[in-house]
N, C-alpha and C positions, 0 to 999 in steps of 0.2 A: 504493500499500500503506499502511495506516495506521501511525501510530507505534508503537502497542503491538505490533503485528505485527512489526515490524522489531525491536523490543526482544525479543521472544520468539524469534525466530531468532537474535539475537546472543547471547542467554543459552544457548541450546541449543548452537549451535556452540562458545562458549566453554567450556562444560562438557564437550563432547566433546573440545576440545582438551586441557583439563587431565586428564581422564581417560585420554587416550591417552599423555599424558607422564608420568603417575604410575608406571608404566603398571598400569592394572587387570589387563591379560592381554597377554603377548607378541604375541597374534594380534589385539590391538585396536590400530590405528594412531590417531595424532591426526588432527584434522580438517585441519590444513594439509596433512600428507602424502597423505590421502584426495584432497583436492582437486586437489592436483598430479598424482596418478594418474589422477583423472578427466579433466583436461586432456590427459594423454598418451594415453588411449583415444581421446578426440575427435580428437586431432592425427593419429594415425596411421590413422583410419578405422575401427578394429576396433569400436568402440561402434556406429558407424551400420551397419555390416554386420550386426551382432548384431540390431539393432532391426528391420532391414529383414526378417530371417528371423522374428522374434518376432511382429511385428506382423501378418504375413500370416494366420495361423491365427487370431489374436485378432479381426482385423476380419472375417473370415468367419464365426467363431461369433457374435459380436454381431450381425451382419446377419441370420443366420438366426434368432437368438433374438428379435430385434426383430420380425421379420415373423411367425413362427409363435407367438412366446410371447404377444405382445399379442392376435393371434387366439384363442388357446388360452384366455387369460384372460378375454377378452370373451365368448366362448362358455360359460365356466363360469358367469359372472356372469348371463348371460342364460337359460341353460337348466339346470333342476334336474337333468335326466338326465345331461347333460354334467359338471356339478358332481359328482354322485354317483359317477361313473364315474373321474373324473381327480383330485379334491382330494386324496384318500388318497396317490396317487403322488408329488405335489409336495410333500406334507407329509413324507412319508419321504425324498424326495431333499433336502430342506432340512436335515434331522437327521442324514443320512447322513455317515460320516466319509469324505470324498472322497480325502483323502490315501491312504487304503488301497485306495479303489476305482478310481482312475485307473490305477494300474500294470496293472489287470487288462485295461484297454483294449489294451495292448501285445499281450497274448495273442490278443485278439478281431480286431483290426485291424492288427497289426504296428506297426513304428517308421515314422512318417511324418506326414504332414500331417493325415491323417483322424483319427488318434488324439488329436492336439492340438487339432483342432476340437471333437471330442467332449468334451475334457476342459473346454475353455471352455464349451460349451453345458450340460454337467452342473452347473456352478457358477453360471452366468449365468441359465439359464432358469427355475429355481424362483422366483427374485426377481422376475423381470419378469412371470411369469405370475400369481404370488400379488398383486403390486401392481396388476396390470390387473383382476384377479378383484374385490378389495377395492374399487377405484375404481368399478365397476359396481355391487356390491352396496351400496355407502354412498349411492346415490342417494336423497335425501330423499323419501319417500312422498307427501308434500304436493305435490311438484312433478309427480309422476306423475299423482296425484289431478286436479290442477288442468289437465293436458293431457287427460286423458279427459273432464273436465266440458266442455271445448271441443270434443268430438268428435274429439280426436285419435288416429289410427291408431297401431298398434303400432310401425310402422316410424317415424313422426313422433316418438314418444317416445323411440325410440332415437337417432334422428338429431339432434334439437334439445335432449334434456334429458340423456339418460343418458352419452352419449359426451362432450358438453362438460363434464358435471360431473366425468367421470372422467379428464380428460386430463391434468390437474396430477399426479395419483397415477400415471397410467401413466407420464409422463415421469419421475417420480421413481424408477420401477422401472427405466426404462432406465439411469438414472445409477448406481443401486445394482448393476445387473447389469454394467455396465462395470467396476466395481471388482471384482466377484467374477470377472470374466472376465480381468483382470490376475492374479488369485491362481491361477486355473486355468491359465494359460499358462505361469507361472512354475513351477508344481508339475510340469507336464507336461514341461517342459524338463529339470527336475531329475531326475525319477523315470522318465521314459519313454525320451527320447533327449536327449543332451547337444547342443544346437544352440542358436543365437541367445544371447540373455543368459544363459540357464541354462548353456551351455557355458563363457562367460566366467567365470561364478561358479566352476562345477566345476574348470576348468582353473587358475585363479589360486589356488584353495584348495589343489589338489593339489601346486602348486608353491611354497606358502607365500608367495605374493605378495598377502599380506592388504590392504595399501593398494589394489590394483586390485580385489580382491574386494569390499571394502567401497563402493568407488566405484561398481561396477557395481550393486549393492544400492540404495545411494543414488539412482542414475539411475532406477531402476525406481520408486521412492516418488516422485521428482520429476515424472517423466512421468505416473504415474497421477494425482498430486494435480492437476497442471496440466489435464489432461484433464477430471476432475471439476469443477474450478472453472469451466472454459469452459462445460460442460453445464449447471452450475447458474446461471450468467449467462444463458445462453440460456433456461433454465426460467423465470427470473424475468421475462426480457423477454416471453415468451410468455403466462405466466400470473401478471401481478403481483398 
């Protein structure tokens, strides 16, 4: 980690400590207290148990989005008919207030794994589909003309030019989709059913154990940031 990154972390945590000791609010603990609470959650195993519950629907949702979303995006980019039928749907999904829509899944599918997986898909799928679609559509026409001038077939254009050119943007869509998936699963666990990390947040908030509540929230941010960082490193390695 670079020096300026360490300095930025030190500054952030230092300001957090000062704000907690001021205090800004009785419900806002200092960083040292929050860190100690995080260590307690790790030590007693409650944080690990919560993540084992939370990561299951997240992983299922992201895998489904990756398979179906990329395929759908590629289909939209290659076919005007599929684009005409599907593009408005995903544009609406991107702009829709998901925090208000996700609770409706409870009434449709009940409280359980299915509703949480759908919550992840509803937030992650539009990002993955639209990035895949744009990656296909942004293929330089000059490359396609060059392929046609060498008597290249449609399948050769797709396999040797379109998909390799779109691969980097498709992978970026996966990374952004994972970020949206984290948001979706947390919203689902807070609004649909109190399980996993959502249950830890809700319970500790209800008993006014704010250090553990903020520790759980901070852990979500840390896990999401580390996951996105690893995907970004993989993306740079695959598409320098």
